[in-house]
ZAMIBA-773602 format. One record per residue (C-alpha): residue in one letter; z, x, y. Coordinates in steps of 0.001 Angstrom, whole numbers. Layout:
  res       up     east    north
    A        Z        X        Y
...
REM end
This chain:
  res       up     east    north
    M     -189     -167     -133
    Q     -811      782     3484
    L     2764     2067     5506
    T     3282     3878     8636
    G     4968     7050     8962
    S     8248     5259    10146
    Q     7938     3424     7169
    I     7570     6074     4449
    I    10690     7731     5695
    I    12505     4488     5119
    E    11089     4118     2061
    C    11764     7805      971
    L    15172     7625     1685
    K    15693     4906     -678
    E    13842     6477    -3429
    Q    16382     9238    -2869
    G    19109     6557    -3157
    V    20131     7494      190
    D    22053     4619     1776
    T    24183     6568     4878
    V    22522     8158     7713
    F    24465    10150    10656
    G    22184    10362    13905
    Y    21435     9653    17619
    P    18033     7806    18523
    G    15594     9002    21467
    G    12121     8586    22159
    A    10322    10654    19604
    I    11956     9388    17041
    L    11602     5350    18561
    N     9494     4459    15347
    V    11806     5641    12946
    Y    15123     3915    14644
    D    13046      282    14762
    E    11734      764    11146
    L    15856     1898    10614
    Y    16830    -1503    11808
    K    14926    -3541     9970
    H    16767    -1851     6829
    T    20212    -2099     7719
    D    21289    -3766     4443
    E    19746     -971     2599
    I    20822     1903     4527
    T    24166     2225     6983
    H    23394     4043     9949
    Y    26272     5672    12184
    L    25868     6436    15429
    T    27727     9530    16602
    S    28500    10754    19964
    H    26577    13799    19795
    E    24001    14816    17307
    Q    26512    17961    16430
    G    28882    15501    15137
    A    25974    14058    13155
    S    24733    16858    11613
    H    29043    17834    10901
    A    29577    14062     9548
    A    26340    14908     6660
    D    27719    18102     6182
    G    31151    16431     5343
    Y    29534    13474     3501
    A    27711    16226     1428
    R    30517    18110      401
    S    32990    15840     -529
    T    30768    13836    -2376
    G    27837    15811    -4200
    K    25220    13919    -2480
    V    22518    14962      299
    G    23833    14439     3508
    V    21021    12845     5905
    C    21125    13338     9896
    M    18742    12246    12024
    A    17851    13589    15769
    T    15458    13066    18665
    S    13105    15905    19830
    G    13845    18283    22583
    P    17739    18693    22786
    G    18558    15918    20143
    A    17258    18269    17531
    T    18776    21607    19122
    N    22293    19884    18936
    L    22010    19721    15472
    V    21531    23433    15255
    T    25288    24315    15634
    G    25507    21788    11897
    I    22928    23189     9936
    A    23508    26654    10669
    T    27617    25608     9172
    A    25889    24282     6354
    H    23636    27095     5392
    M    26374    29436     5356
    D    28542    27492     3225
    S    25686    26028     1047
    V    25715    22824     1752
    P    22656    20022     1035
    V    21759    18159     4188
    V    18379    17192     5201
    A    18066    16940     8789
    I    15122    14592    10043
    T    13477    15226    13463
    A    11316    13710    16134
    N     8750    15912    17873
    V     6129    14893    20775
    G     2700    14110    19494
    K      760    16903    17581
    S    -1723    17161    20808
    L      819    17682    23127
    L     2457    20480    20795
    G     2925    24158    22401
    K     1722    22643    26017
    D     5436    22429    27383
    S     5581    18540    27104
    F     8823    16682    28270
    Q    11646    17176    25080
    E     9600    19986    23094
    V    11297    22512    21456
    D     9754    24167    18393
    I    12883    23154    16224
    V    11187    24570    12621
    G    11185    28066    14538
    V    14793    28051    16012
    T    16081    26485    12416
    M    14100    29025     9853
    P    16776    31430     9947
    I    19634    28879     9335
    T    17663    26743     6416
    K    17025    26692     3304
    H    13542    25631     4255
    N    12267    23559     6710
    Y     8635    21795     7974
    I     6833    20135    10627
    V     4742    17438     9389
    S     1945    17115    11969
    D     -170    14771     8982
    V     1250    11298     7832
    E     -383    12252     4692
    K     1637    14810     4273
    L     4918    12919     4756
    A     6257    11645     1845
    D     5739    14229     -573
    T     7334    16482     2455
    L    10410    14383     2408
    R    10732    14349    -1170
    E     9972    18378    -1508
    A    13203    18603     1225
    F    15512    16659     -870
    Y    14627    18754    -3811
    V    14904    22087    -1706
    A    18275    20884     -601
    Q    19842    20174    -4187
    S    18163    22776    -6380
    G    19421    25948    -7001
    R    21876    27212    -4726
    P    21991    24214    -2325
    G    21169    24178     1602
    P    20332    22086     4284
    V    16475    21457     4663
    L    15170    20337     8067
    V    11902    17923     8258
    D    10207    18143    11687
    I     7910    15085    12185
    T     5210    14089    15478
    K     5837    11251    16377
    D     1982    10428    16328
    V     2907    11056    12213
    T     5727     8371    12502
    A     3278     5116    13909
    N       99     6681    11764
    K     -773     4686     8767
    T    -1494     5666     4901
    E    -1246     4818     1386
    Y     2067     4978      -39
    T     3117     4800    -3736
    R     6929     5220    -4721
    K     7475     7718    -6970
    D    11283     8655    -8926
    P    12615    11934    -7301
    K    12138    15054    -9247
    P    15256    15632   -11343
    I    17828    18525   -10418
    E    17997    21026   -13371
    R    20439    23483   -13454
    V    19240    27033   -13398
    T    19523    28657   -16525
    E    16563    30508   -17381
    T    17920    33151   -15664
    I    21317    33344   -17960
    K    20426    36047   -20907
    D    21973    36432   -23903
    S    22672    40564   -23257
    D    24432    39626   -19953
    I    26721    37363   -21647
    D    27200    39810   -24418
    K    27728    42383   -21833
    A    30480    40022   -19904
    L    32467    39462   -23101
    S    32597    42994   -23871
    L    33973    43878   -20868
    I    36645    40697   -20736
    K    37579    42149   -24513
    K    38094    45683   -22446
    S    40485    44691   -19841
    K    44358    44734   -20038
    K    44612    43491   -16314
    P    41752    40934   -15560
    Y    41859    38858   -12328
    I    39836    35898   -11849
    F    38019    35482    -8084
    V    36900    31355    -7344
    G    34487    30938    -4697
    G    32871    27946    -3051
    G    29535    28245    -5955
    A    32065    27290    -8429
    V    32645    23739    -6337
    I    29123    23264    -6076
    A    28471    23527   -10099
    D    31346    21223   -10573
    A    32635    23608   -12619
    S    36086    23057   -12603
    E    36431    21776   -16815
    E    34937    24941   -17584
    L    36575    27206   -15220
    K    39968    25806   -16489
    E    38956    26609   -20134
    F    37477    30129   -19162
    V    40850    31040   -17496
    H    42864    29925   -19961
    K    41147    31997   -22554
    V    41011    35072   -20453
    D    44620    33953   -19700
    A    44047    35629   -16233
    P    45665    34958   -12635
    V    43755    33328   -10303
    C    42426    33363    -6445
    D    40059    31673    -4471
    S    38047    31879    -1287
    L    38536    29293     1033
    M    35641    27344       72
    G    36937    27466    -3583
    K    39605    25773    -2766
    G    40330    22746    -5475
    A    37339    24242    -8028
    F    41207    25944    -9916
    D    44181    23693    -9767
    G    46439    25386    -7063
    T    49607    24178    -9069
    D    48785    25829   -12059
    S    51306    28313   -12871
    L    48363    31030   -13285
    Y    47251    30816    -9227
    S    48127    33046    -6654
    G    46951    31900    -3739
    M    43797    32589    -1320
    L    42601    36120    -1287
    G    41199    37924     1757
    M    42680    38504     5314
    H    45101    35603     5436
    G    45389    35566     1824
    T    48466    36068     -188
    K    50056    39272     -905
    A    50158    38171    -4560
    S    46533    37753    -4259
    N    45897    40741    -2407
    L    48411    43076    -4381
    G    46952    41863    -7642
    V    43417    42343    -7124
    T    43963    45699    -5441
    E    45656    46946    -9172
    C    43674    44963   -11259
    D    41172    46436   -14318
    L    38527    43983   -14331
    L    37542    41285   -11376
    I    35857    38149   -12653
    A    34046    36894    -9636
    I    32588    33278    -9903
    G    30217    31642    -7199
    T    31682    34099    -4460
    R    29813    35885    -1798
    F    31941    38649    -1101
    S    32658    37757     2381
    D    34287    40143     4899
    R    36950    38039     5725
    V    37678    38616     1791
    I    37286    41618     1335
    G    38613    43733     4366
    N    37359    47477     3598
    A    34853    47443     1446
    K    35149    50761       61
    K    38663    50208     -956
    F    38523    46684    -2221
    A    39365    46176    -5873
    K    39181    50243    -5960
    N    40529    49817    -9461
    A    38355    47516   -11326
    K    35110    46562   -12946
    V    33005    44064   -11116
    L    31797    41255   -13003
    Q    29771    38442   -11139
    F    28736    35086   -12167
    D    26492    33470    -9632
    V    23157    31235    -9041
    D    22201    33572    -6428
    P    20469    36975    -7448
    A    20345    38250    -4016
    E    24601    38053    -3496
    V    24788    40694    -6430
    N    25508    44048    -5322
    K    25381    42697    -1343
    N    28471    43767     -517
    I    30411    44786    -3655
    R    28589    46723    -6287
    T    28783    45253    -9700
    T    29327    46521   -13184
    A    27822    43411   -14842
    S    26420    39966   -13725
    V    25097    36852   -15083
    I    22814    34664   -13239
    G    22378    31490   -13308
    D    24177    27858   -13197
    V    27968    28691   -12790
    K    28845    25577   -15295
    E    26614    26772   -17614
    I    27487    30279   -17331
    L    31449    29135   -18205
    S    30489    27196   -20958
    R    28272    29644   -22993
    I    30650    32650   -22390
    N    33531    29469   -23392
    E    32125    29295   -27042
    K    32096    32904   -27428
    L    35364    33387   -26286
    P    38469    34084   -28057
    Q    42042    33260   -26805
    Y    43228    36282   -25012
    N    47199    37239   -24261
    H    47785    39102   -21063
    E    51449    38727   -20787
    E    52912    41454   -19333
    W    50079    41256   -16789
    I    50630    37920   -15883
    A    54715    38384   -15597
    H    53534    41685   -13706
    I    51893    39235   -10748
    E    54569    36409   -11046
    D    56882    39214    -9816
    I    54604    39859    -6835
    K    54927    35837    -6303
    T    58337    36213    -6571
    K    58971    38893    -4181
    H    56474    37824    -1538
    P    55917    33919     -991
    L    54688    32466     1471
    K    57048    32335     4574
    K    59206    28515     4342
    H    59290    26438     7704
    D    61830    24132     6606
    N    62887    21933     9743
    E    60920    23845    12345
    M    57962    22288    14638
    S    55523    24591    13143
    G    52012    24094    11588
    P    53105    25730     7918
    F    56295    22991     8154
    I    53594    20066     9276
    M    51230    20831     6613
    E    54304    20761     3772
    K    55229    17507     4820
    L    51627    16219     5149
    Y    51111    17672      842
    E    54756    15704        8
    V    53637    12251     1976
    T    49640    11988      463
    N    51222    13359    -2615
    G    48430    16073    -2268
    E    45921    13518    -2955
    A    44430    13489      608
    L    40959    14914     1327
    I    41521    17647     3911
    T    38958    18639     6536
    T    39680    20971     9141
    D    38356    22792    12099
    V    38486    26301    12526
    G    41563    28849    13389
    Q    45264    28917    12792
    H    45582    25667    11804
    Q    42600    26022     9213
    M    44219    28543     7846
    W    47614    26447     7674
    A    45578    24312     5663
    A    44146    26387     3328
    Q    47829    28259     2375
    Y    50210    24918     2367
    Y    48205    22008     1046
    K    48008    22774    -2394
    Y    44144    21860    -3839
    S    44261    20506    -7696
    K    41081    19379    -7581
    P    37674    20218    -6120
    R    35818    18479    -3203
    T    38742    17686    -1610
    F    38827    20654     1147
    M    35980    20905     3946
    S    35770    23027     5848
    S    33619    25902     7929
    G    34207    28745     6424
    G    31390    31237     6545
    A    30144    29806    10301
    G    34049    29211    11474
    T    32799    26466    13733
    M    34540    25044    16126
    G    34135    21276    16516
    Y    33098    20809    12993
    G    36509    18706    12062
    V    36118    15101    13381
    G    32327    14544    12280
    A    33158    16272     9316
    A    36231    13973     8474
    I    34011    10493     9642
    G    31285    11472     6787
    T    33891    12125     4379
    K    35298     9041     4975
    V    32484     7236     4380
    G    31485     8496     1438
    N    35260     8480       14
    K    36473     4645     1297
    D    39037     4774    -1432
    K    40204     8420       45
    V    43071     8959     2835
    V    41042    11313     4672
    V    43156    13676     7271
    N    41587    16108     9905
    I    43383    18920    10834
    A    42651    20308    14121
    G    43962    23055    16785
    D    43917    21825    20835
    G    41037    24279    21199
    C    38724    22863    18698
    F    39758    19037    19332
    R    38506    19475    23355
    M    35150    20516    21360
    N    34516    16885    19097
    M    37103    14663    20597
    N    34023    12529    22002
    E    34127    11504    17681
    I    36865     9933    18082
    A    35058     6713    19700
    T    32611     6973    16788
    A    35337     6921    14426
    T    37033     3820    16426
    R    33179     2252    17187
    Y    33119     1439    13080
    N    36905     1661    12045
    I    36449     4657    10405
    P    40341     5018     9180
    I    40427     8750     9670
    I    43919    10750    10750
    E    43114    13513    13265
    I    46187    15899    13483
    V    46140    18259    16692
    M    48223    21300    16374
    N    48855    21690    19950
    N    50123    25061    21171
    H    48097    25206    24658
    V    46317    28416    23406
    L    43607    29205    21318
    G    45972    30331    18587
    M    44139    32610    16234
    V    42278    34383    19120
    R    45615    34615    21180
    Q    47193    36308    17532
    W    44497    39236    17885
    Q    45230    39086    21449
    T    48974    39551    20514
    L    48531    42280    17588
    F    45526    44475    18248
    Y    44908    43647    21997
    G    48161    45005    23946
    E    48775    41048    24642
    R    46357    40709    27186
    Y    45682    37162    27243
    S    41988    36977    28142
    Y    41600    32922    29041
    T    42969    31858    25875
    T    45660    29864    27416
    L    44830    26081    27882
    N    48252    24775    29750
    D    46277    22202    31953
    Q    47473    18381    32302
    V    44758    16976    29821
    D    46954    14397    27612
    F    45178    13957    24014
    V    47519    10872    23623
    K    46047     9117    26352
    L    42544    10255    25505
    S    42305     8867    22433
    E    44250     5441    23118
    A    41442     5225    26092
    M    38622     5966    22665
    G    40382     2667    20958
    A    42581     4718    18403
    K    46449     4554    17917
    A    48119     7808    18547
    Y    51128     9862    18533
    R    52852    12551    20607
    I    55575    14356    18011
    T    57936    17020    19173
    K    60908    17113    16933
    P    60375    18108    12918
    E    61786    14691    12031
    E    59551    12611    13411
    V    56654    14270    11263
    E    57407    12526     8031
    P    57679     9075     9442
    T    54727     9205    11815
    L    52358    10505     8998
    R    53635     7780     6753
    E    52456     5039     9623
    A    49221     6037    10336
    I    48181     5916     6639
    S    49385     2635     6326
    L    48000     1236     9447
    N    44770     2152     7737
    I    42841     2888    11189
    P    41956     6009    13562
    V    44978     7651    14137
    V    45494    10716    16637
    I    48726    12334    15982
    E    49525    15542    18596
    C    51558    17685    17083
    C    53544    20335    19938
    I    53709    23857    18341
    D    54649    26993    19588
    Q    52393    29231    21310
    D    53116    32008    19682
    E    53560    30944    15873
    K    51262    32927    13797
    V    49244    33121    10352
    F    51184    35157     8154
    P    50096    37303     5531
    M    47435    39019     7653
    V    45019    42293     6980
    A    44030    43824     9790
    P    40301    44586    10595
    N    38483    47168     7958
    A    41926    47625     6424
    P    42085    47073     2776
    I    43804    43972     1740
    S    46669    45587       10
    E    47610    46145     3213
    A    48559    42524     3982
    F    51642    42823     6406
    S    53561    39518     7270
    E    56115    38991     9755
    E    58931    40222     8351
    D    57220    43428     7909
    L    56546    44253    11571
    E    59919    43412    12174
    A    61485    46084    10054
    K    58792    48227    11729
    G    60408    47051    15078
    L    56910    45402    16132
    D    57652    42629    18238
    C    55175    39891    16963
REM end
């Protein structure tokens, strides 16, 4: 049948099972939005306050559901406002399809009104991108975009469509989506055997889990693998929830703000088994001194990640779920009782500092964990609050922690929380933010109230850019260059003006009852938590230092240093 380009876009979304889109209309994409208007019973569109909020909402939706997140924007500034969200998804391998419209084909390259070469702009930050200037190629391009976004190592894909294509007609025939198959052809028996041999010879193995294990839905296989190897487990920020954070073998996060148990344990181990992780600089610290006593065994779907940052002894390339499944079939039960006991001793000697009954980020996160029984879906912005959310809330399941890891995007959280809640309507969704981040995305509270999306926004307000101030205190001689946010902004009044219920907490005894009330209301809620401007995240590893030199507040005090 003959359809316009706009009709084809809608039909292709329906082909892919898309029922949720986040976006913001404009002139070049009007034909698409006009068609979307006719399909509101099949596709729900959420109008965000800003295009960046749409891209982050699509990202949060994708991370928390495992489905493709979809966002839309018009040409020029509409499209460029998606860029930060696309880059965020790219760094963390999130399957997002961004659909933008551009000026008509005859106007391309002429500095036309609201014309931007968004394909050129996003080339380095997408898995692939397209410009469609021929309506006959539109359907197959969209189908390919969804396939590329999901297959192998996932990532964002952008499809830019000229306005004339959205109006032109061509023949359309419905097609079923191409099935997404796990990458197995690269998994070699010889690599599996080498991995098994390294595990057999190891006396002090350690398992390091990254976001790839979450993406591959490999939690069950990972659990079996860990307990067969009988090894302690640490994770990256992106790996949260892939392995149960309440399991006795779990030792906490690795890296700059990881636990001493994980940092010291990895430094002492003789075999580091890295599963779905890219060895970020925030994880490894000084690369030359990282896991210097260990052989490194890496499992990853992307061969480009092997030997990129850390030299490996052996690797298995392919889908992590399938790799673990094949290894588990051949893996005997090992016992590393003495090694496990040693790590337990480090955990006992160097626990995360408790913050009982004091108005602090860790205390608030511990109370949130207690009130929600660890069942909430947590999104975060970026900074100290992000690290407290990673350290003090225990994640026992995958896709329960949504945070900008690689890009470190301030302003990610509220949009991501909206997308997460839309995709998980039966779950409590809480975004953890700092006051600096909240200033960047508070307009999306209006989105939450417009659609009555019951997210809870916790703002850790210390009136400073906390993480930057922490670095200025420790490494820049307490020169607080433009990081103090003392002004007259009232987050409670702003939130109420946007239609949300808002609270301000100044005492620790107010935390628990406020959280319980916020959950019970089932409406958009903002909770401003007033904390001290000099509160810090510990442990910490100094830039370019080995992770074995992680220091705590007590370590600094023992050296007579004021932190």
